[in-house]
N, CA, C and O of each residue as an XYZ file, in Angstrom:
252
protein
N       0.848     -1.188      0.000
C       0.000      0.000      0.000
C       0.887      1.242      0.000
O       1.960      1.275      0.602
N       0.410      2.225     -0.675
C       1.146      3.482     -0.687
C       0.711      4.349      0.489
O      -0.238      4.027      1.204
N       1.409      5.429      0.666
C       1.081      6.348      1.758
C      -0.303      6.943      1.620
O      -0.985      7.174      2.618
N      -0.729      7.195      0.375
C      -2.065      7.768      0.176
C      -3.157      6.787      0.554
O      -4.219      7.192      1.027
N      -2.907      5.489      0.350
C      -3.903      4.494      0.749
C      -4.074      4.488      2.262
O      -5.189      4.354      2.764
N      -2.965      4.635      2.990
C      -3.057      4.682      4.445
C      -3.824      5.918      4.910
O      -4.615      5.846      5.850
N      -3.592      7.029      4.263
C      -4.316      8.262      4.611
C      -5.803      8.087      4.316
O      -6.648      8.469      5.125
N      -6.120      7.513      3.162
C      -7.522      7.282      2.807
C      -8.192      6.347      3.784
O      -9.321      6.599      4.206
N      -7.514      5.263      4.154
C      -8.084      4.312      5.116
C      -8.297      4.986      6.471
O      -9.305      4.748      7.136
N      -7.350      5.822      6.875
C      -7.493      6.533      8.149
C      -8.680      7.481      8.139
O      -9.429      7.563      9.113
N      -8.847      8.194      7.038
C      -9.993      9.106      6.940
C     -11.320      8.354      6.958
O     -12.300      8.818      7.542
N     -11.342      7.195      6.316
C     -12.559      6.381      6.316
C     -12.908      5.942      7.730
O     -14.060      6.042      8.152
N     -11.921      5.461      8.452
C     -12.167      4.995      9.825
C     -12.596      6.146     10.716
O     -13.503      5.984     11.533
N     -11.972      7.295     10.580
C     -12.345      8.456     11.387
C     -13.774      8.887     11.065
O     -14.549      9.193     11.971
N     -14.123      8.911      9.783
C     -15.477      9.294      9.397
C     -16.525      8.345      9.936
O     -17.567      8.780     10.427
N     -16.256      7.046      9.848
C     -17.210      6.063     10.376
C     -17.342      6.199     11.895
O     -18.445      6.116     12.435
N     -16.226      6.405     12.574
C     -16.271      6.543     14.035
C     -17.049      7.788     14.445
O     -17.829      7.750     15.396
N     -16.840      8.885     13.733
C     -17.593     10.103     14.049
C     -19.088      9.910     13.796
O     -19.919     10.375     14.575
N     -19.420      9.230     12.714
C     -20.828      8.987     12.407
C     -21.502      8.133     13.461
O     -22.607      8.449     13.900
N     -20.855      7.060     13.871
C     -21.437      6.184     14.878
C     -21.501      6.888     16.227
O     -22.472      6.725     16.966
N     -20.480      7.667     16.554
C     -20.510      8.425     17.805
C     -21.644      9.428     17.838
O     -22.301      9.603     18.865
N     -21.872     10.087     16.713
C     -22.977     11.051     16.633
C     -24.330     10.348     16.775
O     -25.223     10.843     17.463
N     -24.474      9.207     16.129
C     -25.719      8.447     16.242
C     -25.965      8.052     17.698
O     -27.073      8.203     18.212
N     -24.918      7.542     18.360
C     -25.066      7.126     19.758
C     -25.436      8.282     20.667
O     -26.297      8.145     21.537
N     -24.791      9.415     20.470
C     -25.091     10.589     21.299
C     -26.505     11.101     21.099
O     -27.205     11.415     22.061
N     -26.920     11.183     19.841
C     -28.273     11.650     19.551
C     -29.317     10.663     20.071
O     -30.382     11.069     20.536
N     -29.011      9.370     19.993
C     -29.948      8.363     20.512
C     -30.089      8.500     22.029
O     -31.193      8.386     22.563
N     -28.983      8.743     22.718
C     -29.066      8.911     24.172
C     -29.875     10.159     24.533
O     -30.640     10.142     25.497
N     -29.712     11.232     23.771
C     -30.513     12.433     23.992
C     -31.999     12.134     23.786
O     -32.844     12.557     24.575
N     -32.300     11.401     22.720
C     -33.693     11.076     22.430
C     -34.292     10.176     23.509
O     -35.448     10.357     23.891
N     -33.525      9.216     23.998
C     -34.019      8.329     25.053
C     -34.226      9.107     26.345
O     -35.170      8.836     27.088
N     -33.348     10.076     26.621
C     -33.506     10.888     27.821
C     -34.782     11.720     27.747
O     -35.432     11.952     28.767
N     -35.144     12.170     26.545
C     -36.353     12.975     26.389
C     -37.615     12.124     26.404
O     -38.635     12.528     26.962
N     -37.542     10.928     25.780
C     -38.706     10.050     25.695
C     -38.311      8.627     26.075
O     -38.089      7.796     25.194
N     -38.220      8.336     27.351
C     -37.786      6.998     27.770
C     -38.725      5.886     27.304
O     -38.289      4.747     27.136
N     -39.981      6.192     27.098
C     -40.927      5.156     26.674
C     -40.672      4.687     25.246
O     -41.153      3.622     24.860
N     -39.945      5.439     24.469
C     -39.650      5.077     23.084
C     -38.240      4.507     22.930
O     -37.703      4.483     21.822
N     -37.643      4.053     24.015
C     -36.245      3.621     23.954
C     -36.040      2.415     23.048
O     -35.010      2.317     22.382
N     -36.993      1.502     23.010
C     -36.846      0.329     22.152
C     -36.773      0.693     20.680
O     -35.921      0.182     19.952
N     -37.660      1.573     20.240
C     -37.659      1.990     18.836
C     -36.409      2.799     18.507
O     -35.842      2.665     17.423
N     -35.986      3.632     19.440
C     -34.796      4.461     19.205
C     -33.554      3.582     19.107
O     -32.710      3.795     18.236
N     -33.437      2.595     19.997
C     -32.273      1.711     19.956
C     -32.235      0.898     18.671
O     -31.168      0.699     18.089
N     -33.397      0.428     18.226
C     -33.443     -0.336     16.979
C     -32.995      0.518     15.802
O     -32.194      0.074     14.978
N     -33.506      1.736     15.720
C     -33.117      2.632     14.631
C     -31.632      2.968     14.716
O     -30.959      3.074     13.691
N     -31.116      3.138     15.934
C     -29.703      3.452     16.118
C     -28.833      2.298     15.632
O     -27.839      2.532     14.944
N     -29.175      1.076     15.967
C     -28.382     -0.075     15.552
C     -28.402     -0.264     14.036
O     -27.381     -0.606     13.439
N     -29.556     -0.044     13.416
C     -29.648     -0.162     11.958
C     -28.772      0.900     11.296
O     -28.032      0.599     10.359
N     -28.852      2.121     11.774
C     -28.039      3.197     11.191
C     -26.548      2.928     11.396
O     -25.748      3.160     10.489
N     -26.170      2.441     12.576
C     -24.756      2.138     12.833
C     -24.274      1.008     11.929
O     -23.144      1.047     11.443
N     -25.111      0.010     11.700
C     -24.727     -1.085     10.811
C     -24.544     -0.592      9.375
O     -23.628     -1.031      8.681
N     -25.405      0.312      8.932
C     -25.255      0.867      7.586
C     -23.963      1.662      7.453
O     -23.281      1.574      6.432
N     -23.627      2.435      8.474
C     -22.379      3.202      8.444
C     -21.184      2.255      8.414
O     -20.227      2.489      7.676
N     -21.231      1.185      9.213
C     -20.143      0.210      9.211
C     -20.002     -0.432      7.845
O     -18.886     -0.618      7.360
N     -21.123     -0.775      7.215
C     -21.081     -1.386      5.895
C     -20.451     -0.478      4.859
O     -19.642     -0.916      4.042
N     -20.825      0.778      4.897
C     -20.242      1.752      3.963
C     -18.750      1.928      4.263
O     -17.941      2.058      3.344
N     -18.393      1.931      5.533
C     -16.986      2.054      5.912
C     -16.165      0.878      5.413
O     -15.064      1.069      4.896
N     -16.683     -0.342      5.560
C     -15.955     -1.523      5.067
C     -15.823     -1.482      3.550
O     -14.759     -1.794      3.015
N     -16.883     -1.104      2.856
C     -16.820     -1.019      1.398
C     -15.782      0.014      0.966
O     -15.037     -0.214      0.013
N     -15.733      1.140      1.658
C     -14.759      2.177      1.322
C     -13.330      1.709      1.636
O     -12.396      2.044      0.908
N     -13.162      0.946      2.705
C     -11.823      0.428      3.019
C     -11.357     -0.535      1.938
O     -10.187     -0.513      1.557
N     -12.248     -1.373      1.443
C     -11.864     -2.293      0.374
C     -11.517     -1.516     -0.895
O     -10.613     -1.903     -1.635
N     -12.223     -0.438     -1.141
C     -11.945      0.369     -2.321
C     -10.604      1.097     -2.197
O      -9.900      1.297     -3.186
N     -10.266      1.486     -0.972
C      -8.989      2.179     -0.759
C      -7.851      1.187     -0.804
O      -6.692      1.569     -0.647
């Protein structure tokens, strides 16, 4: 791998981590506001995190 591939892979990982962190934080805020909807919020959070991970893996393979 060249140096640019390492930079690209690093940016991909950082982007995925920021996306998942943002999803988790927003989900916790939503659960704090509406605790009765925690099941639906957690399900949506896990689906969104899985999609971000999938896109991150695809981008890593491309890099």
